[in-house]
N, C-alpha and C positions, 0 to 999 in steps of 0.2 A: 850386684855389680853390673855396670852398663856394658853395652856390647857394640856400639856404633860410634867410631871416632868422628865421623863427619857430622852426625847429628849433635854430638857432644861439643864439637867446635862451634856450632851455631848457638848452643846454649851459653857457652862461655862468652861468645861475642855479644850476646844479648845482655848478660850480666855486666860486662865491661862497659857497655854503652850507657848504663844507668848514670854513672859519674866518671867520665873518661879521665878526669884529672886525678882520681884516686885509684891507684892500682889495687887489684885484689891481692890478699895476703898470700905469701908463699905457702904451699901445701894445701890450700883450699881446693884447687882443681883436682888434685889427687884424691882428696877426701870425698868430693862429690862423685868422682868416677867409681870409687869403691863402695859408696854407701847409698847412692840413688838406686832405685829398683825399677826394672822393666815390668810394667803391669801387663797382665794377660789381655790379649785382644778378644773382644766380645763379638760374636756373630749376630748380635742384635743389641739395641739400645739397653743400657743398664745404669742403675743409680749407683754412684760411687760415694756420695756423701748425703746424709739425711738431714732434714730440717729438725730443729729442736735438739740437736746433738752437737758436741764439740767436734769440729773437723779433725780427721786423723792425719791427713797428709796434705802437702802442697804438690802441685803437678806441673810438669812441662809437657806441652803438646808437641810431640814429634811429628805426628801425622793425623789428620782428621779434625773432628770438632768436639768441643765440650760445651754443654749448655747449663746455664745457671737459672733456676726458677725461684721466684718469690711468690708470696701469697697476698692477695688484697684483703680488704676488711670482711669480705664474704667468704674468705678462705678459698677463693678460686685461684688456681695456679696460673702464673703468667711467665713468659720468657722475657728476661730483661738483659741477658748478657750471653754473647756467643764468643767462645775462644777458638781461634783457628791455629793452624800450624805455626810453630815457633812463638808461642806465647806461654806465659806463666800464670797458672791458676792458683793464686794464694790470697784468698779473701781475708779481710781484716779479722774476722772471727777465728781463722786459723792462726794468724800471727799472734793474736792475743789469747789464744786457747780459750775462747768463750763459746757459749751455745750459739749456734748459727740459725738465723731465720730462713736460710736458703737450702735448697737441695740441688745437688750437682749430678748431671747425667752425662754419660759417655755415649757418643754416637757409635753406631755400628762401624767396625773395622778401624777404630781410632787407636793409635799407639801413644801411650802415655809413659813417661818416667815419673817417679814419685820420690818424695823424701818425707820421712816421718817427723813429727814434732820433737821426738827424742833426739834425732840426729841434728835437728836445727838447734836444740838446746846445747848440744855438744859443740856445735860451731860457735855459738855465742860465748861459751865458756873458754874455748881454746884461742879464739882470735878477738882481741879487743876491737871494738867498733863494728863488728859484724852484725850485731843486733840492730843497731841504727841503720846500717846499710840494708839489711833485710827488710826493715819496715819502709825504708825509702823506696826499695825496689817494688814492694807490694803497693805502696801508695801511688807511685808513678804509673804502674801498670793499670791499677784500678781507675785512676783518673783518666787515663787514655781511653779505656773502654767506655767510661761514662761520656766523655767528649765525643767519641766516635758515634755512639748511638744518638746523642743529642743532635749532632750535625745531620744525621739521616732524617730524624723526625722534624728537623727544621726545614726540610725541603718540602714546600707546599704542593708542588705538582706531583701527583701520585705516580705517573709513569716514570718521571725522573727519579723519584725516591726508590722505586723498585729496580730501575736500571742501575742506580748507584749501589744498591744492596748487592746485586749479583756481580758487580765489578769487584767489590770488596771481598765477598765471600765466594771465591771460586770453588767449583766442585759440587755445586748444588743443582746443577742442570744436567740432564733433563729432570723435570720435577718428579717423575715417577721413580727415578733412581736416587733421588736426593736423600741423604742421611737425616735431614731435618724436615719434618712434616710441614705441609702448607699451613696448618692451623697455628703452628709455632712461629713460622715466618711472618704470617699476618699479624699475630700478636706483637711480635718484635717491632714491626713496622707501623703499629697502631692503626690497623685497618681491618676490615672484615675479610674472611677468606674469599668471598665472592668478588670483592673489589680487587684483591690480589690476583686471582686467576683471570679475571676479565682483562685487566690492564697488562698482565704478563702476555696474554695471547695477542693483544694489540702490538706489544713490543716485538713479539716474534714475527707477526705479519709484516711489520715494518723493517724486518731484518736487523733490528737493534739488539735483540737477544737471539742467539743462534743455538739451537739444540735439536 
């Protein structure tokens, strides 16, 4: 059972924004309040979903950051998605209950709420149309994440790309206190760690990044 009405109101507003013309069914809000779980806060980064397994839960980020990693042909891990506060982590493989090629990590001090696949199945059975709504929610959220990163990588000027990244993902400065390592940020921005650090220093010296 959840424990924070303000954060829950943000979640419900997020769900209602998916399709404002279609109201959520009566009783769903109470069901989510009773059946979503407050996940334990970790004092260091920890993996919450493993690759090559079926994801157990979907998550709502109340505070902090969640990272999704994929693997290239050489089986090297790379960061391709960052979820921040007030976002839903529900990959297609969770929605379809299929084996996932991704692993999901929780950053230090991140607060998550979760819902199990069994609870989602109960929602689908009890309320007509909710399965289609859930898939739409997942699809819309995932598409937005893809578009967000694509727009970052489309910025050719390196300094501007880094500046825009830190504007979007607040709470990652100063770098030494960031819950996301520079190696991961550089990977996400498709540059080397040396390029990231060099240009970040330039931005700080110009007072465009303050930390």
